[in-house]
C-alpha positions in Angstrom: 10.0 4.5 11.9 8.2 4.9 8.6 8.6 2.1 6.1 9.0 2.9 2.4 8.4 0.3 -0.3 10.6 0.9 -3.3 9.2 -0.8 -6.4 12.0 -0.5 -9.0 13.5 -3.0 -11.4 16.9 -1.2 -11.8 18.9 -2.7 -8.9 21.5 0.1 -8.7 18.8 2.8 -8.6 16.8 0.9 -6.1 19.8 0.5 -3.9 20.7 4.2 -4.2 17.1 5.2 -3.2 17.2 2.8 -0.2 20.6 4.1 1.0 19.4 7.7 1.0 16.1 6.9 2.6 17.8 4.8 5.3 20.2 7.7 6.0 17.2 9.9 6.4 15.8 7.6 9.1 13.4 5.5 7.0 13.1 1.7 6.9 13.0 0.4 3.3 12.0 -2.7 1.3 12.7 -3.3 -2.4 10.6 -5.2 -4.9 11.7 -5.5 -8.6 8.7 -7.4 -10.0 5.3 -5.8 -10.4 3.6 -9.1 -9.8 4.8 -9.2 -6.2 3.7 -5.8 -5.1 0.0 -6.2 -4.2 0.5 -9.2 -2.0 3.4 -7.6 -0.1 1.6 -4.4 0.5 -1.5 -6.2 1.9 0.8 -8.2 4.2 3.0 -5.4 5.3 1.1 -2.1 4.8 4.1 0.3 4.2 3.7 4.1 5.0 4.5 5.1 1.4 5.3 3.5 -2.0 7.8 4.7 -4.6 6.3 3.0 -7.6 8.2 2.8 -10.9 5.9 3.1 -14.0 7.6 0.5 -16.2 8.0 -2.8 -14.4 8.3 -6.5 -15.4 5.1 -8.4 -14.8 2.7 -5.5 -14.1 3.1 -1.8 -14.8 2.9 0.9 -12.1 -0.4 2.3 -13.3 -2.2 -1.0 -13.1 -0.7 -1.6 -9.6 -1.7 1.9 -8.4 -5.3 1.5 -9.6 -5.6 -1.9 -7.9 -4.3 -0.4 -4.6 -6.7 2.5 -4.8 -9.6 0.0 -5.2 -8.6 -2.2 -2.3 -11.3 -3.0 0.3 -8.9 -2.1 3.1 -9.0 1.7 3.5 -5.6 1.8 5.1 -4.2 0.2 1.9 -6.5 2.3 -0.4 -5.2 5.5 1.1 -1.4 4.7 1.1 0.6 7.6 -0.4 2.0 6.6 -3.8 4.8 8.5 -5.6 5.1 7.4 -9.3 8.6 7.2 -10.6 8.9 7.4 -14.4 11.2 8.1 -17.3 8.2 9.3 -19.3 7.8 13.1 -19.1 5.0 13.7 -21.7 2.0 15.3 -20.2 -0.3 12.4 -21.2 1.7 10.0 -19.1 1.4 12.4 -16.1 -2.4 12.6 -16.5 -2.7 8.8 -16.8 -0.7 8.4 -13.7 -2.7 10.9 -11.7 -5.9 9.3 -12.9 -4.7 6.1 -11.4 -4.5 7.8 -8.0 -0.8 8.7 -7.6 0.0 11.4 -5.1 3.0 12.8 -6.8 5.4 12.3 -9.8 9.2 12.0 -10.0 10.7 11.9 -13.4 14.0 10.2 -14.2 16.7 11.3 -13.9 16.1 12.9 -10.5 18.0 14.1 -7.5 17.7 11.4 -4.8 17.9 14.2 -2.2 14.8 15.8 -3.8 13.1 12.4 -3.7 13.7 12.1 0.0 12.4 15.6 0.5 9.2 14.8 -1.4 8.7 11.6 0.7 9.1 13.6 3.9 6.7 16.2 2.7 4.0 13.7 1.7 4.3 11.8 4.9 4.0 15.1 6.9 1.0 16.1 4.8 -0.6 12.7 5.5 -0.2 13.0 9.2 -1.5 16.5 9.3 -4.2 15.7 6.8 -6.5 13.8 9.0 -7.8 16.1 10.2 -7.0 18.8 7.7 -6.0 22.0 9.5 -9.1 24.1 10.1 -11.5 21.4 8.9 -13.7 19.2 11.1 -15.7 16.3 9.8 -18.0 14.4 12.1 -18.7 11.0 10.5 -21.5 10.1 13.0 -23.6 13.2 12.4 -22.4 14.2 8.9 -21.6 17.6 10.2 -18.7 19.7 8.9 -17.1 22.9 10.0 -14.3 25.0 8.6 -12.3 27.5 10.8 -15.0 26.9 13.5 -17.9 27.8 11.2 -20.5 25.2 10.3 -20.7 24.1 6.7 -24.3 23.3 5.6 -23.5 20.4 3.3 -25.8 17.8 1.7 -25.0 14.2 2.3 -23.3 13.9 -1.1 -21.3 17.1 -0.6 -20.2 15.8 2.8 -19.0 12.5 1.2 -17.2 14.6 -1.5 -15.4 16.7 1.0 -14.5 13.6 3.1 -13.0 11.9 0.0 -10.9 14.9 -0.9 -9.9 15.5 2.7 -8.7 11.9 3.0 -5.6 12.9 1.0 -5.1 16.6 0.8 -3.1 17.5 -2.3 -3.9 14.3 -4.1 -5.7 14.6 -7.4 -8.8 12.5 -7.5 -10.2 11.5 -10.9 -13.9 12.2 -11.4 -14.7 8.5 -11.7 -12.9 7.8 -8.4 -15.0 10.5 -6.7 -18.2 9.1 -8.1 -17.4 5.7 -6.5 -17.4 7.5 -3.1 -20.4 9.8 -3.6 -23.3 7.5 -4.1 -23.8 4.6 -1.6 -26.5 3.1 -3.9 -24.0 3.0 -6.8 -26.5 4.7 -9.1 -25.3 5.5 -12.7 -24.5 9.2 -13.1 -22.2 11.2 -15.3 -18.9 12.9 -14.6 -20.7 16.3 -14.8 -22.6 15.3 -11.7 -19.3 15.6 -9.8 -18.6 19.0 -11.4 -22.0 20.2 -10.1 -21.4 19.0 -6.6 -17.8 20.5 -6.6 -19.3 23.9 -7.7 -21.7 23.9 -4.8 -19.0 22.7 -2.3 -16.6 25.4 -3.5 -19.3 28.1 -3.0 -19.9 27.0 0.6 -16.2 26.8 1.4 -15.6 30.3 -0.2 -18.3 31.8 2.0 -15.9 31.0 4.9 -12.6 31.7 3.1 -13.4 34.3 0.5 -11.0 34.5 -2.5 -9.4 31.1 -1.8 -9.8 28.2 -4.3 -9.8 25.3 -1.8 -11.0 22.7 -4.3 -8.8 23.0 -7.4 -9.6 21.4 -10.7 -6.9 19.7 -12.7 -7.8 19.9 -16.3 -8.7 16.6 -17.9 -8.2 14.7 -14.6 -10.2 15.7 -11.6 -10.0 17.6 -8.4 -7.8 18.1 -5.3 -8.3 19.8 -1.9 -5.8 22.4 -0.8 -6.2 23.8 2.7 
């Protein structure tokens, strides 16, 4: 049974979300204070987090960024759905830059929320491996639809990062952290150049498909 962490400081809304998720077959846990989230996640490792943006103690963006930088990959890759009352585009971009997988804006349909949770968990299970994509960590070899991809080491790490969470938007700076093992100082445009080369190699196998999509002002995501 998948466990969902609900981080929400409105008790009635948190209880409503928990009731619907339980009815859908999920186990739930509720936290109302942002300061308690990181320690609980590290100790319990839920399958998905519903994370309110505005919280007492620590806000959702700060929490999301810390989870995405965690040393434990299992915690670092946890699906996070940001729940917010702010609908302005800048807030969406800031949230995605923090590593959120999806957004739900208040007021929302709880049934829709449950549907999104199911879809993200399904995507996560199917996403490693991504359908049609094979990544051999030991040899740094990659193949798409049974055809070899001739990738440089940096392109392999880029594809591996994007494929770790298909559909998630990765900010350029987050991708840079995963591309260079020697932590050299490079610019955001370096990522753009590697993405361009990776796209070309993917499109040689799937012509006309934009498998690596750019999200203006934020970064990139993989759609296979």
